[in-house]
C-alpha positions in Angstrom: -12.9 19.4 -12.0 -13.9 17.5 -9.0 -12.3 18.2 -5.8 -9.7 15.2 -5.5 -8.8 15.5 -8.8 -5.3 17.4 -9.4 -4.4 18.8 -13.1 -2.0 17.0 -14.7 2.0 18.3 -14.3 2.1 19.9 -11.1 3.4 16.3 -10.0 1.0 15.9 -7.5 -0.9 13.0 -6.6 -4.6 13.1 -5.3 -6.2 12.7 -1.8 -7.6 9.5 -2.4 -9.3 9.5 0.9 -11.6 12.0 -1.0 -12.3 9.5 -3.6 -14.1 7.3 -1.1 -17.9 6.0 -2.2 -18.6 4.1 0.8 -22.1 3.4 -0.9 -20.5 2.1 -3.7 -16.7 0.2 -2.7 -17.0 -0.7 -6.8 -17.1 3.2 -7.8 -14.0 3.8 -5.7 -11.9 0.7 -6.5 -12.2 1.9 -9.7 -11.3 5.4 -9.2 -8.2 4.3 -7.3 -7.0 1.9 -9.7 -7.1 5.1 -12.3 -4.6 6.6 -9.9 -2.1 3.2 -10.3 -0.3 4.3 -13.2 0.3 8.0 -11.7 0.7 6.1 -8.4 3.4 4.1 -10.4 5.3 6.4 -12.2 6.0 8.7 -9.0 8.4 6.3 -7.7 6.1 7.6 -4.2 5.8 4.0 -2.2 4.6 5.3 0.4 1.7 6.3 -1.5 1.6 3.8 -3.9 1.0 1.6 -1.0 -1.7 3.3 0.8 -3.4 3.1 -2.4 -3.2 -0.1 -3.0 -4.4 -0.7 1.0 -7.7 0.9 -0.5 -7.8 -0.6 -3.2 -8.2 -4.0 -0.8 -10.6 -2.3 1.0 -12.9 -1.4 -1.4 -12.6 -5.2 -2.9 -13.0 -6.5 0.9 -16.9 -4.3 1.4 -17.4 -5.8 -2.3 -16.7 -9.1 -0.4 -13.8 -9.9 -3.5 -11.5 -11.3 -0.4 -9.4 -13.5 -2.6 -8.6 -10.3 -4.7 -8.0 -8.0 -1.5 -5.6 -10.5 -0.4 -3.5 -10.6 -4.3 -3.7 -7.0 -3.4 -2.1 -6.4 -0.6 0.7 -8.9 -1.4 1.5 -6.2 -3.9 1.6 -4.1 -1.3 4.2 -6.6 1.1 6.1 -6.9 -2.4 6.6 -3.1 -2.7 7.8 -2.4 0.5 11.6 -2.7 1.2 
């Protein structure tokens, strides 16, 4: 199990800071997107907002600026 992985059923969400691969933002984006279902199920809006922000950051590093903007729009909608 990788250091950022958390066993299923523990109720804890992974530390996405440990999932970053700055040399390969596309890999980071994929890892973050894999966490989205768990983040949504957790109902932890703070974690979800931070995760979406990290996805937008990864998209920006790939020069996918329009996608990054859309992702940040999701953050805006997720927050009360």
